[in-house]
C-alpha positions, -999 to 999 in steps of 0.1 A, spaced: 224 -820 187 213 -805 154 231 -775 140 208 -744 135 214 -744 97 202 -780 94 167 -772 109 139 -764 85 108 -743 95 76 -755 79 39 -745 83 15 -772 92 31 -802 76 28 -820 110 63 -834 109 90 -825 134 88 -806 166 60 -780 172 75 -746 181 65 -710 187 86 -682 173 100 -659 200 123 -637 179 137 -634 144 169 -614 137 183 -607 102 220 -616 101 229 -612 64 225 -645 46 204 -660 73 176 -651 97 183 -663 132 151 -677 147 147 -683 184 118 -707 191 103 -725 220 89 -760 222 58 -768 242 80 -780 271 99 -746 272 131 -758 254 147 -730 235 160 -738 200 178 -717 174 172 -722 137 189 -704 108 166 -697 78 180 -684 45 172 -648 41 165 -652 4 140 -676 -10 106 -688 2 98 -689 39 68 -685 61 60 -652 77 84 -649 108 61 -630 132 67 -635 169 40 -658 183 37 -677 151 37 -715 154 58 -737 132 71 -772 130 109 -777 129 121 -807 110 155 -820 98 171 -848 78 178 -880 97 216 -877 91 216 -841 106 212 -853 142 242 -862 163 240 -880 196 264 -865 221 278 -884 251 265 -873 285 284 -844 301 310 -855 326 310 -839 360 344 -825 371 363 -846 396 372 -829 428 
């Protein structure tokens, strides 16, 4: 798991996961970006609303990357006992 605020959107640096922007919603100090990976996985990234950022037009392609220490490995979900 990686928290949305720990993801970074970058144009063409080749690092991270390739994504396509589905929607961007302004939410005060952040812009909430819904993106899709090539395999159809939906991810949410929070981008600061002030400061430099790429154009956030739906359909744009970006790479999402993050610092190594931002990722957390979660244990597998347990199925409820019946």
